[in-house]
Phi, psi and omega in degrees: 000298185252152176296157184293326178312318186300316178288350184299313181295332177294309173307322185285320176296322185281330181283317183274354183065018178253137174294147179280123173291101182271151172252116181293128176258317174256119184237094174275151177302148187300342185266354176269124180261125174226137176229108177316314190301319186290323188281330175289318175302329181263018174077018174273113186290147181308318188291333182300329177251329186260355177074185186282088184290335179292353184236017176257109182290336182219127187289139173220151181292116186256342178246158178279335179057018173281167190310305183307322169301308177297316188295324177300325183281325176294327175298320189225062190295338174305341184282337185234001172281146186220169176302141187304322179285001178246002184306319186269002178283132177274348192237002183295149169225158178289346174288352180287333181250088186299331186266013182286336183076019180086174186297327178294318183293300179307312172310309178295324177295309186296328181298323179281315181303311178278006177055049187277130177300161178278168193299332171311310176293313174297334181262001176303132179312320182288354180288321185241001183230129181244000000 
């Protein structure tokens, strides 16, 4: 997935017992609840929110992550879901599945298969705000 050079700081940190100094890239307000695991479990690829991390020598924010951006995805999750085994792929395209019928057809099928809630639930204030 990523080149071996990317993992060097992690291995060095582990060997030396020193924490990696992280620089926050995405800084959501404290009242926003976000859980990566539900997005991964429901087939939202990393690249949908974070961009092509495999092409970034330093990570930067590629999407606004403002409420409007998130709500648009919650209203139309079928536009961003992909097969579960492709969630971590930076290069996957729906065209990789010629029998899928395009993103609209595949997305609709996966929304049902993954039991993704309807837009009314996904856009309820309490889904993301605590």
